N, C-alpha and C positions, 0 to 999 in steps of 0.2 A: 126607186125614189118616187114619192108621191107629192103632188102639189095640193095645198089647202088654201083657200082664200077666205078670210074672215072680214067681217065688216064691223068697224069700231068707230063710232061717232063720225061717220061720213069719210073716214080714211079706210082705204082698203089695205089689209095687211096680208102679204103673201108669204106663206109658210111652206117649207121644204122639209120633208121627212126622209132621212136617209136610213135604210134598213140593211142589216148585215150582221156582223158579229156583235155590233152595238147599234141600237136604234137612237138616232139623234135628231132632235128638231131644231131647225134654223128659221130665221126670218130673213127674207129677201129684201135687201135695202136698195138694190139698184141692179138693173139689167143693162149692161154695156152694149154699144152697137154691134160689137163683134160676137154677141151671144153669152159672154161670160157673165157670171152672177156675182154680185158682192153680197156676202151673206154674213150673218152673225148668229151666235147661239140664242135660242128662245129663252129668255129669262123671265117671262111673264109668270105671274102667280099661278095662272092656270096650267102652264107647262111644268112648273116645278111640282105642282100637286100631282100631275099625270105621272112624271117620272118617279115620284116617291110613293105612288100608289095611295095617295091620300084623297079624301073627299071632304068637301066643305060641309059642316053641319049647321043646321038652323039654330037661331037664337034660343028657342025652347028646348032643343035637344042639349045645347051647351049648358043652360041653367038646370036642367035635370041631372046632367052628369056631374057638374062642378058646384052647383048651389049658387048662392049669392056671395061672390067675392068682394072684398072690401075695395072701395075706389081709392084713388090716390089722396084724396082729401080726408080719408078716414084713418090716417096714420100709418 
C-alpha cells in the first residue's frame, strides 16, 4: 500500500492506494485513536480518468477534433 498526500485549497487529502490483483485508490476520511482508518473510494475526476486510462485535452485540441458544436441556445 502507498500513501499519497495531495493539497487542495488548504485542505490536505490523504490517499491510500492498495495494490494486488486489483489496484484501488481510497481517500482516508479519518484515522481513529487505535490506528484504524475510515476510508472511501476515490471518486474524484482525476482518479476516474486515471482508472479509465483517460487524459484531459486542451480546449484547442477539443475544437480541432470536434469543431464548433452548437450551444444550447442554438436549437
